[in-house]
N, C-alpha and C positions, 0 to 999 in steps of 0.2 A: 075970239079968235077962230073960225075954222081953217085945220087944216086936211088936204092929203091926203094919203098912205101912202105904201108899195111896199108892197109884202115880193121878198126874191126866197130860191132858196141859195141861204149860206155858200155852198158849193158851187157857186157863183162867182164870189172874191178870188182876188191876185191873193189874199193876206186875211186870216185873221184878222176880228171885229178889235178893231183900239181896243181899249182898258174904260172904262165910265164911258161909251158909249151906248146909249140909251134907245133900247130895242125890246120889243117884244113876238117873248119864241111859244112861234102856233105848235109847234110837232117839233117831231126831230132836228130835219131841218131846211124849216120855213121860220121865217122875221117880218115881222113890222116894223118900217118905224114915220115918225107926221113929218114933211116936209108942211113948213109953213106956204104959202098962200100967195100964186107967182112964180114959183118956184121950180128949177129944171128936175127932173130924176137928176143927170148928171151935176148939177149943181149943190141938190145936195150929200151927192156922195164928193163929192169934192170937199163943202164943204167941215166933211167928218172926216176926212181923210184916207179914205175905205176906196181903193179898185176893182172898177166891173172886167171881172177875166170876159175878151174875145167875144163874138158873138154874140148875145146880148140879145133882146125881142121885148118893148113893152110894151104887153096891149092895157090897153081901158074901154069898159065895158066892150069885147071881144075883138075889138080895130087894132090893129099894128097901129101905135104916135113913136114917137120920134123922141127918145132921149132927151131935144132939147129942149120940149115942153114945155108950155109954162104950165102946173099942174093947177085949176082951181077949182075951187069950195072943196065942197066932201070927196071929190074926186080917190079912185083907188084903182094905184095902174101894178100890172104882175108882172114883172122881170123873169123872161124864158130862155130857155138856153135855143140857141137859135137852131132848130132842125132842118136840110140839105135833102132834095131830092125833088122827084116827080116829073114830067113833062109835059 
């Protein structure tokens, strides 16, 4: 089965990860987890009982995508804190 990946900084979480949750730790703060094909980022986090803080942005190939967009194939989404500013 092809799985998509979600990369995120664990500081984006409202609470610590539940014990037994399967993540790959790539550095001190960044984690990666695999998402079944067709599942959205929101659905993946909900299924694991994990809540994200407000103001999180998802990037796919450098473009902002909605957290409810289903992930397809081996796509990789990176979650980042939203940054305000500019005119």
